[in-house]
Residue, then its C-alpha position, 0 to 999 in steps of 0.5 A: m735921605t738927605d737933609d736937603h730933601i727932607r728939608a724941601a719936602y716939610g718946607a713945600r708942606a709946612a703949612e698945611y702940616t702946621s694947620l693939621l698938627g701944629s698944636v699940642e691940643d691935637m697930640h695925644e693926652l698920654d703924649r702930653q703927660r709923658i713930655k711934660g714929666w720928662a722934663e720935670r725931672i731936667d733942671g737946665q737947658v733943652v733942646d726941642a730937636g725937629c721941633g716942626p712946628g714949635h708947639w711941643t717947644d712952647f708947651l714946655h716953655r709955658q711949664g717953665v722950662k728953659i727950652q730952645g726949638v730947632d729945625l731943619v725947615p726954616e719955614f717951620i722956624d718962620s711960623a713958630r717965632a710968629r706963633f709962639p713969640g718969647v720962645s727961642y726957635r732957629v735953624a739947625s740939624l739934627r746932625d749938628l745942633g749948634v750947641p757946644d758938646g756938654s752944654v745942655q741938659g736935655v734933648l727931646a726929639w718927638y718924631s724927628l728921628i723917623h726920616v732919618h736914614p737907618g745907616d745915619l741914626p747912630a751918628v745922630l744919636s752920638g753927637i746928640a749924646r756929646r752935646l749933653t751933660h753927663g747924666g743928661h735926658l733924651l726923650i724920643g717918639f717913634f713908629e715901632g715896626a719891623a727893624a729899619q723898614p721904610f714907608e710912605h709918610a705922607v711928606t717923606t719916607a720915613y722908617y719903622w723901628p723895633v723897640g729892642q734895636m733902638r734900644l741897643m742903638l741908644g746903649e751904644s751911642g753912649f745911653h742908658v735906656c731908663d723907660v720904655e713905652t708902646r702904645q697902639d692907637p686904634g687907626k695909628r700906627p704903633h707908637a713907641a717912646m723911650a727916655a735915656t740917659v747919658r751914661 
């Protein structure tokens, strides 16, 4: 799945996506607690990588976190700037967050890695690790399932990942996995989250 394909697919449906999923009030309470608790341990700059409509960036900004949201899709960034003035948003790719190596203390990648082709994901994770300081924090959310199995997401192809394989990939990319959560909500795809630090 190329960046151009993802950008075009989400750009065409950005307004619809934002109206359905662009508010933290629409998100699971356990996710709000997890993301807030994760960020409370970070003292320094955080990047919300693949911020989409920008709601999680704004949520953490309102908690006092020094955060910027980045996304591949200009339509999302334009909307986020309009809806959440005073919060920093800019266009950037997961493959290049647009920050110097070793310059940020935290990266939130909440369901933003799900469209990355399995063959590209190790390089993307290694790139994120390089942007983080030593001991910097990463939190990811993803769909748990069979190894790198694609499925027809509402916008464009996405991939399931088993927890064990994601943990291994994070380890090989320079991270130490600190915490793993899985959840199966009725009528939803299996959820997983991992918190990790740069070794």
